[in-house]
Structures are given as C-alpha cells and as structure tokens.
N, C-alpha and C positions, 0 to 999 in steps of 0.2 A: 504493499499499500503506499504510496506518495500521497507526501502533504506538500502544498505550494502556499506560499506565504507570500504576503502582497511584496515584502521584499527582495522578492524575484528570485529565491533560490529554491531548489528541491531540497528536502534531507529524508532520505529511505529511513522508513522505521523500523527496517530489518537491522541495518547498520545502527542505529539509534534510536536503541529500545528506550532508553533512559526519557523520560518525560520531561525533565526538568530541563535537558539538553534543550527540547522543542519548544519550553516555555521559555527559557532567555533569549532565543533568537525569532522566537514569532513578534507579529507585528504588536500585539495589545503590548506587552513588555517593551520594548522598544518606543514605543510611544509614550507608556509612562515616562521612561529615562529622558526622553526629549522634555516632556514637563518640567523633569527634576531637574536636569540640567540646565534649563532657561532661566529657572530660580535659583540654583547655585551660579550662573554667572551673572543674574543681574542684581544678587542680594548684595555684596561688597558695595553696589551703588546705593543701595537703600538704607543700609543698617553700617553703624559704625562697630565692626567687628574687630576683638581680640585678636591677637598672634594666635591663640592656641585655635578659635574657633576658624581662622582663615586657613590654617592649614588643615583643619577636619575637611572644611568645602571643597580644599585642592585635591588631597587624597579622594575625596566620592567624584571628582570629574574627571580625575586620571581613570579610575575605575570605571565610568562611564564609557572613556574612549576607547579602553580595553575589550568591553562589549561589543562597540561598534566596530573595532578592528576585529575581533574575531567573525561576527557575521560577515564582514567584507571578505576576508580569507574563505569562508566556508561557503559565501556565494561565488566565490570564483574557482574553488576549483569543482562545483557544483554545476556553474554553467557549462552547458553542452557544446555551446560557442564562445572560448575564450576572447577572440577579436571583438565580438559584439557586447560580451560583458565589460571591456575595457574601453569602448567607445562610447559606451552608454553615459549620457551627460550627468545623469544622476548618480554613478556610479564614480564619475571624476571629482564630484562635490565630494560624495564619499569616501575616498581616497585622500582628498586635500584636505578634508579635516580630520583623519587621523593622523597624516603624515606632518603638519606643519605644527602643530603643537607640541613635536618629538623632535622640532628643530631645538626649542628652549633647554634640550636636554643635554647639547654639545656640551663641549666643556668651550670655558671662554665666552660666552653667552652671555650677556649683563642684565642685569635684573631691568634694565630699563626695556630691552627687547622681549624679556618673558610677558610683562605687561602692556605690552605694545596695544593701541588701540586696533591696530588691521589683525592681529593673533582673538582679540576678542571680539571683533566682530566677524571673522570668522567662524569662530565656536558659535556666536548668535545665528548667523546665517545657517549653521547645521542643526541646531535644534531646533529652529524653526522649519525649515523641512521635513526634519522627521516629525516634528510635532503634525505638519501638514499631510503628510504621507497618514501616519494613523489616523488622522478626521477622515481621509479619503476626499480631501477638496483639493487635490491635484493629480491632474491626470498625465502620467508620464507614459512614455515609451517602454514597452518591458523588452528583457533577453528572452526571445520566443526561442523553443527548443528547435533543432533544427529538421526534425520531422516535419514542423508547421512552416517551414519557410516555401515559399512560393516557386521554388525551382522546377522548372518544368523538364521533366525527364524526357530523355531522347525517344525518339520513334523506335518501337521497336514490331516484326514482324516474325510470327510464329504460324507455322504451316501443319497439315498432317495429311497424310494420304491415304486412302482408302483401300490398305491392303490388311493383311492380318495382322500386322505387327500392330497400327496404330500409334507409332512413335513421333511425336512432334519433334519440329527439325525449326531451329533459329535461322532466320536469312537476314540481309541489310537491307534496306529501304531500295538501295539502287540494281542489287541482285534481283529482288522483287520484281520491279518494273519493267527490267530486261525479260525475265523470265515469263511475266502476265502479256508481255506482247508478240511470244510463239503463240503459232497455233494449238502447240501441244502442252498445253500448264499441267505440270506433272501432279501438282495436289488439288486435293477435293475441297479443303476449308482453308481459307486464311485468317488469323484474327491480326489486326494490327494494332498496338496500346500507342497512346498518345500522340496522334495525329492532328498535324495543324491544319489549318486552311488551305494551304500552298500543296500540302499531302493530298487532299479531299480533293482539288482542283485537277491534278494530276491522276489522280485515281479515275476520276467523272469521265476525265477525256479520254483514258483507254477504253475504258467500257462505254463509254459513246453514252452518257448517262448527263443529266442536269446537275449539276453541282451546288446549287442553290437548294436544291431538294435535299440532295445528300446531308449537307450541313445543315437545313433546317432540322431534318427528322434525327440528328446526331447533337448540336451542339445546342441545339432550343429544344427538343423534346424535354415533357417533367413526367410524363406520364407511360405506363406500358400502352402500345397500343400497335395495330397493323396498316398498314395503308398500302395498297397495290394500284399500279399504273401501267403501262403499255411495255416497257422497257423493264420493271423491275418489282420487284414485293421488298418492301421496308418492313423489319418487325424491330422494335424497340423496345428493353426491358430494363429493371434496374436487376444488378448482379449483386449479392450482398457477399460481405465476406468479412472476417473477423480479423482484428489488429488489435495494439494494445491500449487504443483508447476504446475498444467495444466493436461496433457496426459500423465497416465503409460499404455504401452503396455506390457500386461503378457505373455509368452510363453503359449500355451495350447495344449497338445498334446492327441489325445483319441485312446487307444487300445479295438478294438474290436476284440474280440476271439468268438468262438463257448457257449463258458460260463460266458462271463464275457464282462462287458461295464465300463471302467475304463478311466478317462481322469486324466492327469497329469500336474501342473500348477508351475510357478516358484516363485509364490508368492499367499501371501491368498485373493481369488477372491470371487467374490458374485455371481458367474455363478449357480451354483444350487440354490440360492434362487429366482436367477430371470424366471430360467426356471420352478421354482416349481409353481410360479406366471401365465407363459403361460400355462402350462399344463394343465389348465383348460378351455383354449380356443378348442374349439370341431370342431376347424378346420382340426385337422388332428389325433382325438381321434380313429381312425379304423385303424389308421397304424400302422405296427409293432413299436415294443417299441423303438430299435434302431433307427429305419427311423424316428417313430415322434420327437424323441426328438434331434436329428441332425437337425431336420428341426427348433426347437425351438431355440435352440443354433445359429444357422444361422439369424432367426430372431431376436434375443436379440443383435449380434454383429450390424446387420445392421441398426437397431435402435439406438445403439452408435455413430455411423457413421454418422449416419444423425442429430444426438445431436452436435457431434464436427463440423461438415461442418455448420451447422445452426450456433454457436457460431462465427466460421469463418467470416460468411456472416453480420453476425454482427460486427463483429469488421469491416470490410471491408468497411461498412456504417458509421460507426465511424471515421475511418480514411479518408475518402472521406469528411467530414463535415470541416477538419482542413484545414484552408487558407493556400493556397501555399506559401505564404510569412513568415508565420509562423513555417518554415519547423526548426526542432530543431537535435540534435542527438538521440536523445530519439524516434522521431517519425521515425527514418530511422533503429533504433535498433529493433523498436518492427515491421514495415513492413518486416525486413530483417528474425524476428523469425517468425513471420506468415509463410514467403516465405516458408522457411526451413522444418515448421512442416507440410503445406497443401503439400511437397512435398512428405515426408511420407506418410501422410494420402494417398493421390494420390496413391501414390505404392501399400499401403496396401489395398484400395476397389479394385484395378484393379486384382490383384492378387488372391485376394475375387470371384471376378467375374469369373477367372478361373475356382477356386475351384467346383464354381457350376456346370458348366459345367463337370469338373469329377465325381461329384456326381449324377449327371442324369446318366452316364454311369454306377456307383455303383448301383443305384438302378432299374437298367434294367431286374436284376437278381432276381428279386420279381414275385410276381404273376402279370397278367394282369391288374386288375383292382386296385391293391396297387401301380403296378409301372404309371401308366396312374395318379393317383391321387397325388402320389410325384412329378410325373413331373412337373403336374399341378401347385402345391405347389412351386418345387424349380424356376421354370420359374419367378412365381412370383416374388421372391428373386432375382432372376439373371437380373430383368427388374431392380428392386429396385436398385440394386449393379450399373446398366449401368447409373442409371440417377444420382446416387451418386457421380457418376466419373467425369460426362460430370459437377458436379456442381461446384465438385472442381477445374476442371480444369479452367472453367470459374471464380471462383476465385481467382486462383493464376494469371493469366491472368490480371485481374481486380488490383492484388496487385503490380505487374510487371509494367502494366500502372501507375500507382499511384506514383511508385519509381520513373520512368522516369521522369513523369510530375515534381514532386519536383526536381529531380536535375536538369532538364532544366530550374527550374527556379531560382535554386540557383545559377545555371551557370550563367543566364541572368544578373542575381544582380551582380556578379561577374564581367563581361563583362561591367556593367554601369560603377564599381568604376574604371577597368582599361580606361576605356576611359574618365573619369575625369581627371586621372592620365595622360595620354596622352596629354589632350588637357593643362594642367598646365606645362607639361615637355616643347609642343611646344610653349607656351605663355612664357615660363621663359627663352628661347632658344635666344628671339628675343634681351632683354637687356642684353644678354650675349655675343650672338655675337658682337654686336654692341660695347658692352664694353671692347672686346677684341681686336676690331679692334682701336678704338678709344683712348683706355684708360680710367683707371679709373677718371683720374684729367684731365678737359678740358682746366686750367689754363694752359698759356706757352707752347700748344700744337700748331703743325703747323697747324691744321686742322681749318678749315675755320667755325667752328660749335660752336655755342650757345648751354647751356645747355637745353632752353628752345625748341630749335630746336629737340636737341636730343630725348627729352622727346616726343615733338609732334613727331616723326617719328615713335618711340617705341608706342605710344599710339595708330597711325592707325592701324600701323603694328599688333599688337595685334586686333584690330576689324577686320581687314582684315581677317585676322586666323580663328575668332571666326565666321564670316560669309559664310565663306567656310566651315569649319564645321559643320555649320547651315544646308547649302545647301546640303552638302552629309548626312546629317541626324545623323551626329555622335553625335550629343549633342541632340536630340530631346527628 
C-alpha cells in the first residue's frame, strides 16, 4: 500500500511500518511545524527574551529545520524522476530554506551574519510557504510519476498468421507497409498500437479507405459500436486490462475489408497474445477467419469483465465485514471509488451486450450453416454479458446500500452527541435562569431564600428534567 502526502513524495508502508515516521513527514505535522516555526521566528520581535529562552527558541528552530531536511531527503530518494524533483520550484525553495541557515554554522561567520535580515526573511518565507501548503491555499505543480507522464509510446505492429501455431510476430511500421502493398500479404490479422494520424492516413491510402472515417471511429469514438460501409466494417470496443493503478480501458477499432483484417489500439495491449491462446479452441474452428477471431476477441473481453466484476464482488464482501461503527474517511473514499468504477463497467457491459446483437445481424450474411453456428456462439456471449450486467447492477446496489448504512450510523452517532449537548444545555439553563432571577449573591437580597433552598430547587429541577428526557426516550 502506498501513501501519497501533499508534500509530493511516496512512503512505502512495507518499508516504513512505523506510524511515527509517516506522522512526522505527513502534511498535518509539517503544517503544525510551519505555524510553530513562524511563531518562533517572530517571537524575538514581539517579546523581550532573556538569553536562556532565546537559546531554547533557537534550538527548536534548528529541530524544525532538521525535520524539513529529512522531508526533502526522503522526497528526493522517493521521487520517480530525480531531475523533475530538483527542477520543481517548490523544491528549490525547500532546499534553499534548509541550506541557507546552515551557512551560519561555517567557522568565521560573525554573529552579524547569523542575524542578517535576509536569513530571517528566508526563514519567514519558508514557514509561510509551508503554512500555505498545509492549508491548501497554494496550487503547485507536483512531481508526477514517470508512468503518468504524457510521453507517447512509439507505434508497434504485431501480426498473426492463420496457421496451426498462432504465434504473434513483431514487425516495424515500414516493413508492414511494404508487406501490405504486396498482393500476397502473409498475415491474417495485424494489430497496430499507438498509431498517429499520419500512420492512419498512410494505412487508409493503401487500403483505399477514407482516412477521416477511420480516424473518427478510432480517436473520437466513445462507446462500443459497429459501422458498416461499402468498403469496410468498423467494430469499436474498449479492451480492459489490469495495471498497478487498477483498470485501464484501451480503445480498439477493427477495420475489416475484403483483403485485410486490422485492429488499431491506443496503447500496447495483449489482445493478440490472448487470442493466439484461444485460437486453439475447437469451438469455432470451422468458422471463417474473421468471424472466428472476432468471437475469440469477444470471449476474451467477457472473461476480463468477469474478472473485474469478480474483484468488485470480493471488495464488497470485504467492505461488509467492516463494523459500521468504525466508519472512516478511507471507507467512504473506497466505496465511492468502487461505485464510480462500477458505473463505468456497467455501462461498458451494457454496450457490449448491444454490440453482440449488432454482430448477430452482421454475421447473417454468411452461409446458413456458418450463420447458425455463429449465432449460437454469439448468443452464448450475449447471455454472459447479460449476466455480468445484472451482477454489476447488484454489486452497485450493494455498495450504495452499504454507503447509506454507514452514513445513517454516522448520523445516528451524531444525533446522540447532539442529544447529550441538548440535555446539558437544558440542565445548565435551570441554574442560569434561577441565578438570573435571584442574583448571584443571596446575601442582603430581598428574596426569602437561602443557598441550601436554591440548591435543593435546582437539584430536583434537574432530576425532573432528566426524568422527562428518560420517559421521552431522548437519553436512552
């Protein structure tokens, strides 16, 4: 499990199991130090301090500088990109704030330099900067991990032959273009990952297709669909994969022409590798190549969604084991994240179900035997998608019910606190009213009451109020 602090570095809880370490380098504690450091910096300007107190305050400031230095060092070694970390303007301020005070420790530096206004100003800027960070008032550029950087991966081509081995083969773009221009193209299926508009334009020119139509169904498509024209059939869908952050959905667009079966993907995917494993399945081996491999692709996608929904089901069971009285912000963050991801998966599965219906119409142009076989196979996939959709809906309803239960418990606990405060306020109102009427001092007052009598009335007044609250059920 990885914790990301607002001060931009990662701490692996496996390596640092000590909670004190994460507390000392967490943003709340650093924000507290910022407030404390600013107070220590300004205190000599406000109060007349003796030498002993001044030394204590100086030592405390050096301790805070030590904490800031540790935070910077840990942040540097934890940063995925060291150059980006060093170039970050906020980190430059951090480094200067830690290094400049150390100049005063160099032998030969006079006391005048130690108390220089510039040094004090830099310290004030440092503590104010951390104070603004802690309060969230400053929006700063963070050091992003390398995997999140927007570096475009190069185009890659993976080919598959329709033979007994079904072994994928890598190929460069130039080699693929030259091979595609020949009359006897040796490959039955080609997947092009990370293509640009220039690649698509060149591909469309070779296949005699409209490049705008190809780009539209790949770059601008937002949901699974089938589009059929005179020259090609386009099938677009989302291909789910697991990565370190969870679920990644890659756009995949199939271009089916009279002489080519090509897929485009916006990232490197393992689709051809998975299909090459499925291709040894004899369930659809008598089907035409295109029909057969589209069936394999759909089968893989359904299997992926089944794994994803199965994980969500396990997450729901784990969340149900959490006692309702132990609700925390992390619980609500987790449940809302699962609900959001489930909504996307639910929509994808529903559209995949519609896609299978469209495929049934597409395959109706085949021979009668082939059509009947493919209809049976696609019907099985459609049944699976319907089951997955219903399961996703049930899990989402379970998550919503769990969120509602925990919110109700939190509200109930809050109401209990409010009841206690209401009872205390009413009980305190009794002596307050009597004291306001009789006055705070009973001596030399015209009232014929003694202190013991007033105390007796107040005591039994409180007892009576408590009894009424108990009868009404307000303090049970």
